[in-house]
Each structure stands twice: as structure tokens, then as C-alpha cells.
N, C-alpha and C positions, 0 to 999 in steps of 0.2 A: 463520814464528814459531809456536812451540808454543802449545797452549791455555793452559799455565801462564803463559807469557810474556804472552799476550793479557790475562789476568785480573789480572796484577800491578798493584795500585792502580787497577784498573778501566780501564786504558789499552788502546786498540786503535788500529790504523792509521788508522781512519776518525775517531778522536776528535781534535779540534783541541787546541792547546796551552792554550787558555783552560779547556776542560773538564778537562784533566789537572791544571792548577794548582788548579782548584776542588776536585778530588778530594783532592789533596795537603793542601789547607787543612782539608778535612773530617777526614782522617786525623790531622792535627796537633792539631786541636781535640779529637778523640775521645781521643787519647793524653793530652792535657793534662787532660781530664776524668777519665780513669782514674787518673792520677797524683794528682790533687787530689780523689779521690772522698771523702776523709775531711774535706775542708774544708767548713765551713759558716760563713756570716757570723754574728757574734755578734748576739744580740737585745738591744735596749735595755730597760732597766728603770729604774724610779723608785719608791722605797718610802719610806713615812713612818717617821720615827724616834720613839722614845718621848718625846723632848724637844720634839716639834713640828717638828723639822727634816725635811729630805729628803736622801736620798743617791741618786745616779743612777749609771748606768754601763752596762756590757754584760755578757752572759753567754752561755756555750755549755755545754750539758749533753749530752754524747753519749748516744746510746741505750745503755741498759744491756744489753749482750750478755753476754759473760763478763768480768767485771771482777775485779781483784785483791781479796783479802779485806780489805786495808787500802787505802783510796782517799783521796788528798788532794783538798781543795778549794783550788785555787790562786787567790789573790786578788792581782791585779796593781795596783800603786800607781805611777802615772806621775810624772814629774818636772815641774819648772816649765815653764809655757807649753803643756803637753799635757794632754789629757783621756783618757778611756777608749779613744778611737780610736787612740791611740799603739800599743796592743797589737793592733789589728785594722784595719790600713791597707787591705789587699787580700788576695787569696788567697796571694800570695807572701810577704807581710810581716804575718802574723797568728799569734799563738800557737796558734790553733785548727788550723793546718796540721800542728802536732805534737801538741798536747794531745788533739784529737779522735781522731786516729789511735791514741793511747795510751789512750783512754777516760777521760781525766781531766777532770772538770768544772772550768770556769774562769770567774772573774769579773774584769772590769777595771773599776776604779773611776774615776769622775770625782770627783776629790777635793773636799772642802768648799771653797767659794769659787770653784769653776769650774762653768760651765754652770748646770744647775738644782739642783745640790747646794748647800744652804745653808751659809754659812760656819760654822766651828767657833765655839762660844761663847768669847768672850775678855773678860777683865777688864782694862780700861784702867788701873785703879789698881794692878794687879800689875806692877811694873816688873822683877821677878825671873824671870818666865816668858816665854820667847820664843815667837814665832809657831809654830815647829815643835813646841815642847813642848805648846802648847795643842792643836794639831791632832793630834799623836801620841796624847796622852792621850784626846782625843775619839774617835778611831778605836778605841782600846782599850776605852774604857768604854761606848761607845754604838753606833758604826757596825758594828764586827765582830760583837758579840753579836746585833745586829738581823739582819745577813746570815745568821748561823748559824741563828737561829730560823726565818728565812724559807726557807732553801735546803738545810739539812743533811739533813732527812728525804727531800726530793725527790731529792737527788743520791746518797744512801746513802754519804756521805763520812765519813771517820774523824776528820779534823782539818784545820785551815787551814795552808797554807804561803804566806807572803808573798813575792811576786816584785816587787821594787821597783827603781826607777831614779832616780838623781840626787837631787833634793830629795825625791822619794818614798822614796828609800833612807834619807835622814836621818830622815824621819818614821817609817818602818817600824822603824828601829833604836830610836827612842824607844818605839814600840809594844811591841817585844819586850823592851826593858829595863824597861818599866813593868808588863809582864804578870805576874800572880800565879797565874793559874789559877782565880780566883774570879769572873772577869768574865762568864762565861756562854758561852764558846766555847773549844775546844781549839786551842792553837797548837803546831805540830809543827816549824816550820822557818822560816828567814829567808834570802832570796836578795837580794843587793844588787849593783848595778852602777852605773857612772857616778858613782862616789864613791870617795874615797881618804882618805889621811892627810895630804896636802899639796896645797894649791891652787896652780894656775899663776898667778903674780903678775900677768902682763899682763892676762889676761881678768878677774881679780879686781879689779884697779884700774879697769878699764873699767866693771864692774858697779857699783862703789862710786861712780864719777862719775855714772852714770845715776841712781842712788838720790839723790844730792845735788841733781840737777836736776829730780827728779820727786816729786810727792806722792801721785798717784793710781795706778791700775793702769798697768803698764808693758808697752808693746807693742814687739816686736822686728821689724825688717824681715827678710823671709824670706832674702834673699841673704846678708847678713853673718851671719845666724844659721846658715844652712847651712854656711858656711865654718867656724864653730866646732864645731857639733854633728856635722857629717858630713864635714868636711875637703874639701868641694867648693869650688873645682876643684883644690886642691893635691894631693890623693891620689885614687887610684882604689879607694876602699874601699866605695863605695856606687854602686849602679846610678843613672845620671843620670836615669832615669825617676822616681826618688823625688822629684825636684824638682817633679813635677806635683802631688804631694800636700802639700808642706810648707806652702803657704799655708793649706790647709784644716786642717792639724794645728796651726797656730799660734794661740795664744790669749793674751790679756792676763794678766799675772802680778801677783798681789798683792805689793806691795813688801816686806811683812813677811817672806815666805819667802826672797826674794833677799837681804835684809839678814842674815837668820839664817845661811844657808849660807855667805855670803861673809865675815861679820864675827864671828859668835859661836860657831858650831857646833864648830869645832875646839878651842875653849876649854872645852867642857863635854861633848863626846861620850862620853868615857870613863865619865862618870857613868851612862850608859845601856848602852854596850857591855859594861862590866864585869859587868852583871847579866843579860845575855842567856843563857838556860839551854837553848836549843834549838840544833840544828845550824845552821851558817852556811855559805853558799857565796857567795864574793865574786869578781866579775870586774872587772878594771881594764883598760881598752883601752890598747893600745900607743900609739895616737895620740889619746888623749883630749885635747880642746882646753881643758878646764877644770881637770883634775887632773894632777899630775905622776906619772910612772911610773918606778919603779926596783925591782929586787929587794928593796932595803932597805925601801922603802915598803910593799911587799906583806907583808913580815915584820912591820912595825910594825902594819899593819892586822890581821893575823892575831892578833898578841899582845894586841890590844885586847879580845878575847873570852875571857877566862880561864875563865869559868863554862860555856862551851859544850862539849858532849861531843865535838863535831867541828867544825873550822873549816878550810875550804879557801879560799885566796886566790891567784888566778892571773891572769896577764896574758893578755888575749885578743888574739892576734896580728892585725895588719893590720885593726884595728877602730877606728872613731871613738868619740866620746862616746856617741852613740846607737847602741849595738850592735843594738838591735831593728830599726832602719831600715837597717842596713848589709848587706853581702854575708855577714856572719857571723851574720845573724839566725837562720836556721834551725838552725845548729849550736848557737848559744847556747840557743835554746828547747828543743832536744833535751836539753842538759845540765840545764836547769832542770826539765824533766819527770821525768827520771831521778832527780834529787836529791829532788824532791818525793815520789816513790814511796819512796825510801830513808828520808826523814824520817818518813812515817807508819808505816812498819814499825818504826823506832826508837821512835816514840811508843807503839806498842802493846806492844813487846817489852821496853822498858826496865824496870829494877827499879822497882816501885811503892813507893818509899821516899823518905825525906826527904834531900836532899843537904846535906852539911855541908862547909864550907870546909876545905882542907888547907893549913896554913901551910908545910909543908915542900916544897910544889910538886907536881910530877907524880908520882903513885904508879906503881910498876911492878907488873905482875901477879905474884902469888906472893910478895910481900913480906909482912912481918908486919902491915902496915896493911890489906891487901886480902885478900879471900877467894879470889883466884885463879880467877875465873870466865873463861869463854871467850865467843866470839861477840860479839854486840852489847854484852854487859855489859863485855867487855874494853875496847871503845871508850869506854864511859862511864867506867870506872874509870881510864882514862888521864888524866883531868883532874878527876875528882870522886869523893869517897868517899860512901857511903850508909850510913845507920844503918838497922837493922831497924825495921820498924813502918810505920805509915801516914804520909800527908803531914801 
């Protein structure tokens, strides 16, 4: 045996199989360390809010080596029964496995009403405002401005991009539709998944039955919940090892948000989606257990954001409701990070002028109504006309 062959993986004729297996394990772990060299666990935070409340969550701010001129601060908003850990399960299922590599600072929220985050203020006498509306407006007026004051200078970021899932996507759409630019933080984009334009009637009926039977916080058993959220064991869309985490990730749900998403949201969501004026990226899973999928539904969702300069709505193939916990997790996070970078460039390069509605519909570049600009301005002018002057 040649010297080269003797040294391969440190194996020699005198070495027994156990030692050889040990060396293989060392090489495997070293390789995994190199592959995941950019992964860092998110750190926990808890900060006071101006109204006396508390918001908690997790953050990851990569070391500032050579960062883009325009850098997003991604703020992740989880769905019902999940907290910030939904976006930071382990090294294989964490946004940081992608965002840290891209140098993008990331915050994952534990929404008001979960964990140590105090509930959003609500007025029990106000029968016209839903749970989601109270929480969305609270995030917009209080939580996001506080996060921006606390972390923007430290991270060197340009603007916030919301990355939201399920009930978190409902709330984030309310945030973006309520946003005026005067709240004390810059908003550059909205990412939604685990939500659509048509609920699946079976699960919806089951949720409404649970709401009829319960008055307090609602807890779901992990096994039936995994069947809906992850399609386990019906489909092979999720690593079965994820089941080791689902008990830990499972939290009681305030009934108000379940009622809102299942009973009232689709009756009023256009009130907010119509006013979203930032780019939107939407992903609807092919095998979402809570929302129906069809090309027509994607088109309906996309059409619900007429004021947005850019809307993409796509089916995520072979994915369950919880994309972030599935085998499509990393691919989805990569899309989200790329879109967030695109959003902050749009935010900085867009015409600094006041948008006015165009009754005639989409304007074409070079027509009498538009100045025929190119690049990012062309993208904006495809749905919006601008008047000269300041905001």
C-alpha cells in the first residue's frame, strides 16, 4: 500500500475498524461545521415598549464584513401556536443558515400575547376592530418603531422587510396596509406565506368547532397538528426528525386570532391589501393543509395588491403549510433573503415623490401619462404614477 493510501482518512493496516469509523465521524462533523460555518444560533431579547409593554424574540446580526450599500433588517412574524423559535429551530431549519451567510441582520418576533411579549392593547367596547387589526396596528405604531430605534444603528440597515407566516401574514398585511411612513421606521417590503385567498373548508370547520367549545387559550395536540401543518405522515415533505421539535414549538393560541383568520379575515382583507405600497412576495404551498391552492387563487391573491410596485405570487412545490419547517425551508429562506435585498434597493432608488392613483389601470412606459423612465422606475411606473415634488 502506498503512503498516499495509508494516510487516506488516517487509515492504516494496523488501525482497527472502530478507529476508522471514529475518524470518518470526525471528518463528517468537520465537513458539517464547514458547511454550516455561517450558522449562529439567534440570541434572545426582551425590550420595553413606550406604552409599558414588552416585546421579546430572537436576533442574529452577522459581523459587518463587506455588506451591501443597502441592507435590510428582516423581521420575522410567526403564525398561530408558534413563537420566535419557529424561525430558529436548529442549524438546518433556521433563517440564519441563509441570512447570516448573506450578511443580513434578522429579528424573529414572539408576537404580543405569546411568551413574555405582553398582549396588544384592545378595547372590548370596540366591536368593529378584530383581534388581527388590534395587533397589526400595535406592531405598526409601537413595536416596529421601537425595534428600529433599538437596532437600526447597530445593524447599519436601510429599512425593514417583514417575513411573515400564516396568522402572522394576516397581521403583517394589516401592518403594511396601515403603514404611512410617519410611524418612525422605514418599511421596504412584505413577504407572506401560509396564507391565501380561499380557506380549506374541512380544517376551517374544525377550527370553528374548537372555538365554539373553548373560551380560553387553545392548545393543539402535536400529532394531529403535524398532520395539518407538515402533512406527516401522508406526504414526505418534511424530515421526520422535525417531529422531535414540534412539541417544543407548540404553544397555546389566543382564540381571537383563530376566530379572525377563520371567520372574518377574508371579508375585510382587501381593505388593507389594497393599500400596501411596498413590494410583495407571496408563497402558497402546493400541499397547504389550511388554504386551497390553484393558479386562479394565486392570481386573485396577486390582484389584491394594486398599489404595490411589484407583486409575485407563486406556488411552492411539494411543501406543506409550514414551509419553514419542511424540506423546502432553505430554498424558501434563500428566496426571502434575495427578495429582501431587492426591496431595500427599491426603497433607496425609487422616485422620491408622491404616488397618485391611476384610474385607467396599468400605465405603459413611454405613454403620454408616464415620463418613460427605465430600470427600477419602470417597475414602479408599471402600477403607479408619481407627481413631481416631495411626499
